[in-house]
Steps between C-alpha positions, in 0.01 A plus 500: 500500500303658219480187287154357518508155656268215420238474772298195597145536371270570795125458521289798403243643742130509423379794294341679795819481707718605206282798407509630855865602468556544128178519303638217286465123499674186380800551268469879507516490882813286476666722240424813701666352807806409296535857374476635854761250614734618225443865597588417862822327398595789271446744787756330726874566491655290225714308750199412717489129587188334639706230671433504878280807461164547671237648270143613571223547243274743690147477364578182308142404412503154345870515415483679167866593547616242756430215258783629279762493780496124555863453394620782727290360786721192496798720590336747738186547708193646326192606693166645395221666694155633416180603682285268287438164667403301186815616322728391785325163526541444127870594515567268795363209302635575153839672555655303788852635437400837648417602855169685489292655775201727538538854630230730628412852388678645802872553444639202689693207358583187703867536405802594711676828432782527244401170338465548123769595247247593231133595507303568185155660507304491176185713473424521874582861583294586192200428726617585854362824642508566877733209580780568251735654756448224757568235238819671381621507859417131541676402178801698615497312831514154340759602237862465603731804490618540144206293375305591186132588470346512151165678507277585203260795488255666263646810341397724210414239234262303721332820616461645153371174355234455771390865523578656162653795688858624507703395803670803655822355632589814695179528703343153497679342796280206603160483328224259603208408277211262582589537866208291627535204263545177701788256464292237320461751217866602505496772763572868454717620212807693618738704283834653604734768369868416482593781739242372750657154494842653558383721785265263686625150426842653549415544870544124534739402219769643279339536157763369259311578181153513349427345160190648341245249371764226518232236555301437180538868412234555768629493859813682611760331719689639799823324602554558873775408746472471875775711657691388807270515799724710724551791263237746380444520129719766340366516146351840415539524124255351253575149383536416129165476322546282193275468198557168323216541251370799301212685663176622340182637651226242473266581214291209367468676165865597441794267563870492425812289542876559501749229413737430792839343415600191697718572802823319583396459865199325648538700821194724525699800624694499172179485293411863451373672187632474146875441492719614212875442488720803445650348183150490351405853601557635150238270353241393758167357381194553720194301398158386607136558411194711572139422424188711551139391494402845372709504185838477333821627657595822322821606676758368748745727685807384692601721794819455706553703817217733400635573150339369180762302307296330225158519331343222297218631278322164508547136586577275207625171642272199472435333834287192454537420871334830590219438254441159660495654850251772400288330231204740527707819483548663165846598376671258740703334222735791421556599862869422546778758503877516514728802507880517509644758740844655531582505871871579472464835676320346800699413811521157660224427747124534507285723280124549475352354180143573393334384179172681428248390239210705356197343332255640242270609783776729629556292814851441637637190671843490667748222577767589755818312586847566639761493226830376641825560311765258627853395415568198281615171650825515304772754561820608331693370802630168370551162663836371619605144436572273794868489406541877531375522856485219755134439589415446863204274588418427134198293594301814572680767296332541162731752340762763571532815294821697509657812354861386465743232608822686570657532844307754701668809645208570733541519877136447602227275362140608551281190537129560439240232575181532295155340513196673346626855559447641151358822651806561721803351327579787264540765777715246683725445198520872426620563855783250449588661169524841672762393758807722536708182533574421137655151515189287550388158378127428490321167552119470486348167601140449389335233715253389230284814492149454364450861392708663226791590731724287282449706186504831687842422648642350180405812305655730763823298511529509122485881508725554805754217489792732424464665841627186677813289489315170473126433475327172575129428485417162651158338472388217727303230318269470803423722798746401774464789741702799616800320660561296184488814288755679719727195517490475121617861473788449745605183316550700180652815652869546415576797726616502862199707607132428429208732573159338556202688357134402469322612186252735672768705681744760370829675579612859529797580271778486763380179667753250364788745514441575869443137602810381315702778661381385843606139438839603366573694818442200727474122489121485543319217322222720366396865496150642520348847501193677629192431289221735402167317522244602240178374348236394753715599797759770547789511743867408543634144517833337588544751782684267741873427480625141484443312825483118481351475849197705389420248226327275752231768534436551129650595166613860469692485170335474159641266234611805296871489595841486334666163577855380491435195287767295676329535841157439346629171357665404829167555676326271254289743297123530535319209664255311279342282771312763699127435571403822318678755284599848615748459788789355302699818562416484873635144516808609305592762763511225766725284282731787407543573871570131565792501253643816656351750258336831574323792336567872485229764478552802275278762671365658182170454313629340181217268391121480483292210634149458359230399749209309345217332689495212246875439512644161591586637846135569580333209320746213562770590751314670784211248513766230551714692749450245777636223275796713396587588859494129590729430204751768603507392865560138403769589246686760708446397863814673628380834364188485717680434828749783481 
């Protein structure tokens, strides 16, 4: 999805129409639209497919961005709307592949509810004052449940550049300048704090993340999801606020730059700060440049997490590019710097990096960036040849890593499915490691994660492999979804019992021992326990004992159960043809009952279930509940006429 496709060259609008929305004309107008298009694509989930999607460019102007979606428009439906009549008339004539219409200033769109899959809004709420709330409500109305809204806003950089004053993130909220300026001149200028976006836009959408100055290093971007319409929003905690580029207060007489290494992922959520691999922590170069109109740079200090770690008495690296960019400034030739840091004693994760320059006039200028220490792509866990372990579904399995190849003595296999859970997977793995049941095999199936989950898990397995009888780490070449990941784990399990565990949940130490004891005392097909809900909701789950008749009214058993593998196989495993992911376990209970199986409840709290408002359950499963119910009724008709 992130590969730039060749677009058909479209006509360019007249200069007056182009300047109205961008301040640029001709080729610069075209290039600007292409960059915005790329930012939109990078903001979407990496498995997002425009095929059969409905997309709205709200405030499209003369198609600065739409013109670069011509290839995607052949697969889906792209619409654009704007309040400016000449712009819409020009679009209708020159970009016939798109459906365009004119909207009014009042918050009403001639579109049915729940229509669009994606809406992007570029530099519109940067000018809306009294009507912002009404327009958010209207955009929510026409966006389908689970749909994505990408909305840009002016944040600190735009404010500081236009006013020369510091932007106080804590108290600013929503600031309006030039309130009375009419639309022909661009309208009012509106600036928002990140917390204000979370609190107020979050009344209508789940705020997935905010990327500061993601657009041209100027406008920030909020990625929003419409929750299911029948459930109130449950998010209370602040969303991630990412900083892809170094920040500096705008000073026209003092500028700086930090070199940013290339990232492995084009996904915007993975583009955050300066990344240094752990293997390079002992020798990590940080470089860039400073230049001052008032005089030469006399000193540069590097500060990490509030502590000074390096001082450079002067800059001494020739930077001809800087001299060319600032030809009238003295001392701009020798303005580059580079310092090598030893970061071995810093932990993995994010740290605060500040590089502060002082010039001969005694003035200071600061560059600030997150410094992210991450694991390397390679791990000491080695690969296993195809002859040493039979590969299942080789067309989408990229590799299998394994600890050993002897016959396992384990009784239970713990099967963990993983997709982009780098922040949760280690507590999950540690909880498995801490089980009182000693004879355990471990299988982790990574469903093509796009964060660094892969390296996080590989590093942990390399350090803890001796705890388990057999260890497998399976990586899907492409993202196939939760049921495929679980089926892959069962296909490789060599024990009679398999415990299903998602990567954001965890177990109490006696969990497997107690569940296995319950199954050994009876001929039940699976055993489950009470669950402690934590995170964004607290409570107790799995409180009802097994009752197949009650399934027709809803699922009451989480997927976190210990299965007899033989019954699981007889029931057919997890379905891969459901209209949406998330109820594969629900469907499995019906099929286990149909083959004569049953479940036993162990009435103890033995596991923890994390509740997250941006989980698959809330963003994919629940919005498609009506489709899933229709699927279950058609597939298990006898269960609904009991």
